[in-house]
N, C-alpha and C positions, 0 to 999 in steps of 0.2 A: 472172461474169455476171447475180447475182443482185444485185448491186450498180450494175449499170448498168439492168438494169430495176428498180431503186427512183428510179435518179434520171431517169432515162425519166416514170416515173408519177407521179412527184412535179413536175414539168415542169408536165405536164400537168394535176394538180391543181391547182395553182397560177392554171391560165389558165381551167380548168373553176369555180373557186370564189374567184376574184377577190376578193370580198367579205369571206370569211371571212380572205383572205391579209392585206387593208389592216386589218380590225380587231387581228391578232393584231400588225402594227407599232404599230398606235393603241397597241395596252396594252402592250408592250414599251418603245417609247418613255415613256410614261407612267410605267410601272415608273423605268426608270432617272431620269427628270426629279425623278421624287417623291423617287426614293432620295436620291439627290445633296441631296437639305437635309438629311439623318440624316447625311451624313458634311463636308459643309459645314464646312471651318475659319472661313472668313468669317461664317458664321452661330454658331456658336458661339465665337468672338470678341467676335460683337457680342452676345448677350444668354449671363444666367446660367442662362437657362430654356430653355435648345436640349435641353434631355431630355424634355423634355415633348412637345416637336414629334418628337421620335425614337418616343418611349413609341406615340405617338397611328398615326403612320404603319407602324409595325411592328406594332399590332393590325387596322390594318385593313387589312393587306397579307397578313393570314391569312387573312380575309372571302374578299380579292381572288381569292386561291390556290383557295380551292375553286369560285370561281365561275367562273374560267379555266378551272381541270381538268373542270368538267359542261362548257361549253361547249366544250373540247377533244374528251372523251369522248362528247359529243352529234352533233360536227363526225362524227368517227371512226366511229362506227357510221352517220351516216346515208350518206358517203363509205362503207362498206362494202356496206350495201343499195342504194346505186346502182351497183354495180359486181360484184355478189354471184355474177352469171356469168362474168364476167373469173376472178375466184376459184375457183369449181367448175373453169373449165377448166384453170387451174393444175393441179389437185389431180389431174383426171383424165392430164395429160399426165406424172405422177408426182411432181409437189414433194411432198414431207411439210407435214402442218398444220403443223410445228414452224419449217419454212422459212419456210412462207405468212406464220406469225405475224411473223418476223419478218423479212421483206421489209416485211408493210402497217407494222410500226415505225419500218423506217428512212425507208419514203417519208412516215410524220409529223414524223418528225424533221429529215430536212431541208426539207419545208415548216415547220418550226417555227426550225430554227436559219435560215433562208434571213431568215423575217419579223424574229428576235432584230437581224440585224445590220443588218438597215433600220432596227429601230425603235431601236436604239441610235443610227445615224446620225440619223436627224428627232430624237434624245430629247436629243443634245446643244445643237440648235436650241429645240429645247422648253425644255431647263435655262435655257437662256440668259431667256427671257419668264418663267417663272416664278419666276428669280432677281428679275428687274428687279420686279415686283411687288411680290414679299415686300421688297426692298428700300423700293421709292415705300409700302408699309406703315410704313414706319419713318422716313419721308422722309429717305431717306441715297439717294446717287446711287450703282448701280452702275455698275463700270465692264466693259463687255462679257468674256469670258473665258473658255475653255473649262476646265471643273474632271473631268478621267478620274480618280476616284481609285480606287483596286483594289478600295477592302473595297464600296463602290458598286456595281461591275462585279458582282463577287463574288456579291454580291446579289442583284443582276437576276438575275445567269443560274441563281443555284442557286434561286429563286422562280420564276421561269420556265417551267427544264424538270422543277422539282417537279411543278407543272399536267401537264405532257406527261406524265411517268414514271406521277404517280399515274392519271390520267386512264387512259395505252391498257394501265395491266393488267389492265382488266375485257376489254378486247381479244382479251386473247391466252387468256384464258378461254373469249370466243365460239368464237373459231377450232380450238379442243380439243376444243368440245364438235358447232359443227357439221357434218352430213355434206354432201356434194354434194347429195344431192337437197334439201336446205332451201335450200342456198345458189342453186340453181336458179331455186326457187322462190320463195325471197326480192323479188326484183325483180320477179314479176309482182300481187304484192297490190295492193289498189287502194281507193279508199279506198269502202270497203260501208255503205252504209247501214240496217243493221237494226233492226228496231221489237222490242224486245224489254224489255217492259215501260215502256214510255217515256211513258205517261201516272201513272205513278204515279213515275217517275225524275225527273218535272219538276217535283214538287215539290220535290226539291233544291236548282232556281233560287230559291225563295220561301224556304224555310227557310237557305239561307246569305245571302240579304241581311238578313233578319231577323235572325240573330247578330249579323251586323256591324253593325245600327242597334246593338244588344243591347251590343254591346263600347264602341260609343261613346257611349255610355247612363253605362256603368261609366266611361270614362275622363273622363266630364266631373264625373262623381260623386264620381270617389274611389277607391281600394280598395287592399288592400295589397300589397305587392311578388309573395306568395305566389300570390295569386289576379289576377293582372297577369299573370305570368307563365304562367297556364294558360289564360287569357284571349286570350293572345298565342299559343300555341298553336294552340287552337281556333281563331283567325282565320284561322288559315294551309290549318289546314283547309278553310276555310269556302270560303275563297278557290277552291281544288281542285274541291270538292263544285259552287261555281256553275258552274264551266264543264262537268261532269258534267249540272247540270241542265239547262244552257242549248242544251247539242244536242239534248236529249230536249224541248225547248219548241219548237224549228225543227222539229223530224222531227212532234210532232203536227199542228204550223200547217201544215206541206207536203200531208202525212197528210189534213187536212180538203179539202184544194184547193177554197176558198173562191170565188167568182168574180174578186177581187183577187190569185189566185196569177197567173194566167196572164196577165197585162198586164204589159206590158214587163218581159219575159225573167225577171221574178219566181223562177218555179218554176224557172229553170237555177242561177241566185246562191240560192234558198235552198238547194238541195239540193248545191249547192259549199260553201256557209258549215256546212250538217250535217255533211258526213260530214268534213270538214276540223275542226271542229272536238271530234268525237267523236274519231277518229282521234287528236288531240292534243290532249286534254283537258288532260291533265297539265304537254305542253310549255305549251301557254297561260297554265294556272294557274302555272307558274313563270316565265314571262315578263311576266305581272301585279303577280308580286310584286317582281323586280327590278325594273320601273317604276315601281311604290310605294317601292321606297327609294329610288331614282333621283330622282324630285319629291322625296320629303322630305327628302333629302343637302341637294339645293341649296336645298329653302326653306330649312333649319337655316342653312346656310352663310351666306346671303344677310341672315338677322337679325343673326347675329352681328358679320358685316363693316359693316353698315350703325353697327353701335350700337357697335362698338369706341370710335370717337372721341369721341363722349358720354359711353360711361362714363370714358373717362381722365379729361376734363371736366371731370365730373363729382366723382371721385374727386381729382383730384389738381391741384388749380388754382393753388397758390404752388411757385414754385421750391421753396423746401426751408420744411418744418410738423414744429414740434415738440408732442408734447402731453406735456404733466408735472399727474401728481398731485395736485400738492402746491401748496396757494393761494400766492401770493408768489413762486413759484420767479422767479431772474431770469435762469437760462440761461447763466449767466456761462461752463461748462465747455464748453457746448454752440456759442453763440456763440465762443469762440474756437478750437474745432475749424473751423467753418466757415469763420472769418477766416482761417484757416494753410491754405487749398484756394483759395477762390475773394475775390473782391470783393465785398464788400457795398454793395448799389446801396438797398437799403429796408430797414428790420426794422419791425416792432412786437409789443412783449411784453403781453399781455393777460389780464384774469380772465376765467372765465365764473363766473355768481354762480347762484345759489340761495335761494330765500325760507322753502321748508318747504313751497311749494304745490307738488299737483297738478291742476291745473284743464287746464292744454294736453295732460299727460299722460295725462289720464282721459278727454278729445276725442279724441286721436291714440291712443290704445291703442282707444278703443271705435269712431271711426269710418273707421281705415284699413285697406282692405281687405287690404293684403298682409301686418297681423299675424300671424303664426303663433299666439298664445297670447291666453286673454283674461285680463285683468290685474284685473278686478274681483271680488271674491272676497260669497261670500253674506252680508256684512255692510257690504257697499258700499265696501270699502277698496280704495284701487287698488295692488297688489304689483307691480310693474314686474319685467320679467324682463331678460337679454341686449341685448335690440332697444333698452330706452329707459333713462334714467338715473330714479333713487327721484325726484326732484322735476327741477320745472320747470326749465330752461336760459334764463337770461337776457346778454344782452351790450350793453354801454354803447353809444349811439349816435354817439360818438364813435371808438371801436375798429372800431365796423361799417361806419363812412365812409374811416376809414383805410385798413381790407382792403379795400373796394370802387376806392379810388383804386389801391393793389397792381395791381390786375385789372383797373384801362382803365375803370370801371365807375361811370357820375354817382352825387354823391353822393345821399343822402334827405334829406329833413327831420320833423320830428313837434311836433306841438304838446304840451303839459304833460301832457295826458291823455291822449293816443294812445301806441300801440305798433304795432311791425310785424313780420309774421311771415316770417322767412327757414326757405324747407323745399323739398323737390323738384319736382322738376318732374312726376315721376308722380305723387307724392302728391295733389298740387295738384288731380287729377283727382278725385281722391273728394269734393271738399269740394262742401258745398252752400252755400247763399245762409245758415247757419246760421253758419259759421264766424268773417261778420262782428256775429254776436251774443255771438262770447265775451269777455265784459268779464272782467278779469285785475284783482286787490286785493294793489297791488305798491306801496310804498316811502308808504304812507298816501293812497293813493291808487285809484282808478275809472279804469282805461285802457280805451279801446275801440279794437279793430282799426283801421287807417289803410287798410293796403296788404298783400297775399299778393306776394314775391319769389320768384323761383323759381330766381336764377342760380346756376351753380357753383359752390360753398361750403364741400366737403372735409365734409360733415357724415353720415360716419360714426366717431361718436364721439369725435372733435377739435370741429369749431364744433357742439357738439349731436349729439345725434343722432335725426336726419332733422328737427329742427326746432332753429331758435332764436327764445327772442322778443327782438324787438330795444327798448331803451325809454329816455327822456332821461337821463344820466350823472346825474342828482341822486337818479332812484328808486334808484338801486344802492347810492346810498352807506349804507343802512340793512342792506343784504342780507349774506351769506355769501360770500366765493370758494370757489368748487364745485374747478376745479381750473385750471390755466396754460397758455394756449397761445404758443408762439412762431411769427410768419413774417414768412420772407424773401424778398427780391427779389434773387437772385443774380447778375454780370456773369459769362460764359463759360456751358459746361455743368457739370450737377452727375455724378460720378463713382462709381463702386461703391467708390475709395476713401474718397471724401466718407463717402457712407453708412453704411459699414463703422465709419468714425470716430466718428461720430455715434452710431451704434448703442452700440454698447463704451462710451463715455465717461454715456450718458443713462443705464443699464442700472446698470452701475458707480453712480451715484450715488444711484440707488434700491435699491439692493440685488440685483439680479436677475443672474443669467447669461448670458450672450450664448450663443448658439444653440453656438458650435465650444465654449466651457467645459463646456457641459451635458452636451455629445457626449462630451467627455474623460472628465468626471464618471461619464457611463452606462458607461462601458464599465472605467469602473475600480469598478462597482456600487454608488457614493456614494449616486446619486440614484435616485429611482422613478418611473415616465409623468409621476405629477402634482406634480412638480416641475415641472417644466417651464411657464416661463410666456411664453404667444406675445407680449401686449402688458401694458401698465398700463389700458387700458380699460374705464372700468364699464359702455360701454355701444356698441353698433355699428350701429344702425338697422335698417331693415328689408329693407337687398337681398337679392336670393337669386341670381339667377341670373348676377350680374357682381357679383362684394362684393372691396373691397379693405379691410381691416381693418391699422392699424397704428397706431403710434405716434409713428414719422417716416414722412415722406414727400420722396423729392427725388425732382424730376419726369420729370425726364431720364431717372431707372435706372427709379422705379415706373414711368412710364408704357412705358419700353419693355418691360420685364418683361409688363406686363398685354396691351400689343399683341400680342410674345412667344406668351402661351397664347390669348387667341380667337383669332390665327390658328393656334397647332394644332391648333386646332379646325376654322377655317372650311377649309382647305385642304384635309383629310383627306376631309369631306364631301362637297368638289366633285371630288377623285380619285375616292373610290366612286361619284362621283354618275355621274359620265362612263363607266369601264370599264361601272358596271351598264345602263344607257340602250347601249353599243355593242354590249354580248354583247345583247341583248335586242333588239334589229335585226336583229344579224347571222343570229342564226335564221332571224327572218321571210322576211328578204331569201333567203338559202339555198333557204329551202326552197320560196320559190315559184317561184324560176329553175330549182332543181331538177326541179320539176315542169311545170316549162314544154314539158316534151318528151313528157311523157303527157297535160296538155291539148293539145297542138298537134293533135292524132285530134277532140279535140273541137271546139274551133273551129271546123276544116277542114269537120265535119260543116253545121257554122251556115251557114258559110261555102257550101258546095254546097246546103243549100238555100234560098239565094235572100238570104240575111242581107249586105248591103253589108258593107266591109272596115273602115269608119266607126263603123259599130253595131259591127262585132267588137272593135274597140278601147274602145268604150265600153264594154260589158262585162267587159273585162281592166281595165278602169281601176276598176268598181265591184265585182267582185272584190278586184282587189290592195286599194281601197278598205276595205273590209267584214275581209277577214284583218289589214289593219293594225290599223284602227280596233276592233275587237273587245276587244284586250288594254290598250289607251291608254285607250277609252274607262271600262271597269273600273278600271282603274288612275288615270286623273282622279277615277273616283267615291267611290275608297277616299280615295288619299291627300289631297283636297281636303280632306274635313271634319278628319281629325287635324289637315294643314298649318294652315290657317285657323282652327282653335280654338287649338295649340299657339304660334301667332305674335300670335294675339291676348291671349292668357297672359301673352307673353314681352313684347311689349309694356307691359301693365298692371304687371309686375312689375320692368319695369326703366325704364319710362317712354321707351322709342326712338320714335323717329320712325315711322310708315306703319302698316300693319298686316299680319293672316296673308294677306289678301286679295291685298296688294300683294306681300307676297314672296312667295308662291306663283303667284302670277302672272307673277314673272320666273321661276322657275324653269322652270314653263311652257313662256314662251314657247323658251328658253335652248333643253329638251331636243325644241318641237316644233319649232324647226331642221335640228336633227339628223334628228330623225322625217322630215321632208318630204325631206332630202338621200336621205337610205336608202330612202324609195318611188317617189324617180324612178330611182335608179339600179335601182331593180327593176322598175318598171314600163317604162323603158330598154330594161334587156335582156331581159323577158320576151316583149316585142313582136321583138326580134328573134330570138329563139329560134322564136317559132309562127308567122312569115310570113317 
């Protein structure tokens, strides 16, 4: 009997709370589709860094489970309040509290199961879209086929029902402690506009806003991790306090009853808003935080997605490039290995030179804003760290032109008294006109800067660290070789086997263990942590956000790994951004649609007082718009500063195209589109319920 009742009630709830059901279908679909990335054998075979994506999605799933559990708990309690008289009736006819609790849990689980089954069906199609996008990032063709992995299905079902079980436990305690009288009174509760210390409490709004501005200032100034965590905790508290102060501020404005308050139904709208914000200030604060996280997640995802191809081109422009710390290295072993895997179209062995000078090192160390250390001591001596080589780095013009030809670039010419500067585009932005006044003494000549070039040139320690000075060939004749480099253009694609073979022969030649050898020695307790040598480079440049530093690069493999790592950030960020905005908008929509029955009487009064139906519809629109806009405006105001600042810093440190405003604008447009859909559905449903 109870099972039939649970089934009937579940069907009715699915109809009454259709937006909630649709959201849970979307949540389960996204869970299934994104979880399939973790267990996809195609992805695992595509890239050796597949575990990074799995780790990121696993971490994001933890937060999503918490948020979805909060949504389910909120909706279960909300439906309980709306059906409180029904449950009181069940108790009056003899149903025990334990049985009633089980009945309600069954109803919610039936709704959840229906949403899950529909979601997995939708998720199979969403999976194909995500896989197609994923493969397109790697310039690969994806053949559409459904992947129904058992572990993926188990993880999706487990995470999904974990949300329900975690959320519904609280409702069991609610039924255990609730009396019949309390259930009968629960539905009669109204949005009351109490006046209690409102004049003093409204200052919470201004104090919260001031604290948020203070956090922005600390963000720009910089602080330790411990202080940052305290500031974030205070930031969250300030958001909740802001809505408590906002309701008091609106109430005080209503109580003043100024002349403008009686124009265009403002009194009605202000009182509706004040009572709703007052009774839902915690929910409003939570929704604002969810929307902030969604906007920031979308913005940061756009940043990395936009930058990944540029980062790869700058780090790995050559098919194969190998660094050797030994001047005059002929790379015979490496060329032999490469030739056994791929046909070599063109190649170049060249030297990077130094003459003991530090003119350009000093200029970069003091002018480039992304340097992390100050390299000039009290006596004026330049002391480079890991970012720059000890001495200025030079390259022959003939070698530079040969490499430019290999990259499909035009060659350059220099006069006898000129030099060129090859650097990164983001660094060139920091230069003023004084860069062209930087003269250098080299080869018994005084050379003036002719031009600055910013094409991709592998300058994270191989072709210089951030820069190279290109000089006429004869200038280098009196210099010392600093280190050697080998670059090649090959036929076909480079493979993981090629990269491993090159790494092994290269490391053994220089007396360094491979990672597998080091791991075996570590397990045998023959070496310690300090014995592992990541690379043989003396410097690595000043890249911070997205960094690729190595002695050997095989473009096809390293570019794929880099794309995978960046995609492992962008996909989870988009995942969490979509989930959070869906959860927030579901709460907004269900609240208003469920309250439409209560508001029906109020609008009928307005109608009977002589207000036209068209005017009543306008009031409905304005009321819903206010309710939707309050958390949205707060979220936009809070997240805009963070996203724009972070975006500008990202552009500054990476040289990416665009700006913080650009990235935030795209994220805002996507969220606004979803927002409009939910608002339109709420408005149409609200009108249908009251007319």
